[in-house]
N, C-alpha and C positions, 0 to 999 in steps of 0.2 A: 871460509867456514868459521874460523876462530874469531875474527874481528866483528862479524855480524853485519858487514857491509861490503859492497863491491864498487870500486871506482871505475866508472865507465868513461873512456876517453877515446872516442873514435869519431871520424867525420866532423871534427870541430865541436863535438858535443862533449862537455865535461860535466859529469853529474855523479853524485854518490847515490847508489841504490842500496837502501837498507834491506837486509835479508838476514833473518835469524833461522838458519836451517837446523833441522833435527834429522839425523840419519840413524837408521837401523841397518847394520851391515851383518850379513851372515856369511860364513865360509866353513868348508870342511877342511880337515887337515890335508896337506899335499899328498900324503900317502893315505891308504884306507883307514889306518888307525894312528893314534899318537904313538910316537916312538917309545916314550916312557909313560906308562899309564899313571904313575904317581906324580909326575911333574910335566907341565905343558911348556913347550918352548914356542915363543912367538915366531921363530924362524920357520915353523911348520905351517904357518897360516899363509895362504897365497894372496897376500896384500902387500903393497909397497910399505916399507917401514915408515915413510913420512905420513902416510894415511893412517896406518895402524897407531902411530904415536899420538895422533890427534883425537882418537876415540876416548871418551871419558870413562866409559864403562865397558867391561870386558867379561863376558860370561862363557864358560866352557861346559859343554854337555858331553859326557863320556859314555861309551857303551859299557854295559855291565861286565865285570871282569870275573868275579868269583862265582861259584855255583849258587851261593846264597843271594848275591845281587841279581843273577839271572832269574832265579825263582821269584824274587820280590818284584822284579820288572814285569815278568809275565803275569803275576797275580794282579798287579796294579793296572796293567793294560787291559786285562780281562774285565776288571771292575769298571774301568772307564768306558769300555765299549758298551756296557749296559746302561750307561747314564746318558741323558740328553740335557745338554747345558743350554740355558737361555742367557746369553751374554748381553748386557745392556750397553751396547756401544754408543747409543745416543746420549746416555748420561755421561759417559766418559768423554765424548766429543764436547759436550756442553761444559763439563768441568775444566777441560784443558783450554777451551776457548775463553772461559771466564778468567782463568789465571793469566793467559797471554794478553787479553784485551783490557783487563782492569789495571789502570795506571798505578794503583797503590802497591802492586807487586813488581813494578819495573826495577826499582832500586832496593834490593834487599841488602841490609848491612848487619853487622854483628851487634848484638845487644850490649855486650861488654867486651873490652879488648882481650881479656884472658881467654875468651872462647876461641878467638882467632888464633891465639898462641897455642891453645890446646890442639887445634887441628894441625898447626905447624909442627908441633912436637910429634904428633902421631905420624905425619908424613915423613919426618926425619927418621924416626925409628923404623918405619916400613921400608924406606929407601936404604937405610944402612943394612938391614937384614936381607934385602932382596935387590941388589944393585942392577941385576940383569932383567928383572921383571918390570921395574918402574923407571921412567925417565924423568927429567926435570919438569916436563909438561904435566906430570902427575900432580905436582904441587898445585897448579892452577885448577886442575880437574877436581881436586879435593874440595876446594872452595866453591867451585861451580856446583858440585853435587850437593854440598851443604845448602846452598841457596835454592837449588831445585827442590830439595826435600822440604825446606821452609815453605816454598810456594805450594807444594802438594798438601802441606798441612794447613794451608791458608794463613800463614803467619807472615807478618810484615818485617820480621827480623829473625836472625839466627840466634836462638836461645840455647840453653844447656840441653834441652830435650832434643833439639835438632842436631846438635853436635854429637850426642850419644847415638842417635839413629844413623848419622853419617858414618861414624866410626864402625858401628856394627855392620852396616851395609858394605863398606869398603873392605873390611876384614873378611867378610863372607865371600865377596867377589874374588879377592886374591887367594883365599884359601882353596877355592875350587881348582886353581891351576898350580897348586903345589908350593905356593909362597909361604915362607915362615912368617908368622904373625907374632909380634912382640906385644904383650899386654900394655895398653896405653894407660898412663896414670893421670888422674885428675888431681893435680896438686892442691887445689883449693879444698876438695873433699878430704884428701889425705891429711892436710894440715888441720882441718876442722876436727877430724876423728882423733888425731894425735893429741 
């Protein structure tokens, strides 16, 4: 899954099979509800740790807790039940096919070295504040997410806009399961403003 290829070695046949899988994995907590509604533990998810550790993005959906959340939920569900959505999956399929098949998006690199350093600093701060929520594989995930966002924006390199979007996206993702988020500093902008 992580390397993007599989080495087949059976019946005297040795061949590398290229495969770039994408997985969407869903799971409910092991019990009916999360033990602590304010903070989610990955131990409550019924997946092996080695598989869970290899997932780049992790989203948590919680049941409404307070009376206001319950009221808002019921109002939103009632409004959604009256709407009919026409989703354009054909466009989405073509868009993803274009990104995956167009060679110019195969190798996405950073426009400037300081942008990669900014993501490194962001991951370091996030890891320091939440050692149990993120593993060392999260470092690579941060860069993969940045490159994926660049592809979605049809950019051939990771620029400052992509780095900003990546940081916002990852902050929001970890904030949903109770992680502390330390504000990331863009030292170049800070120095410029000073």
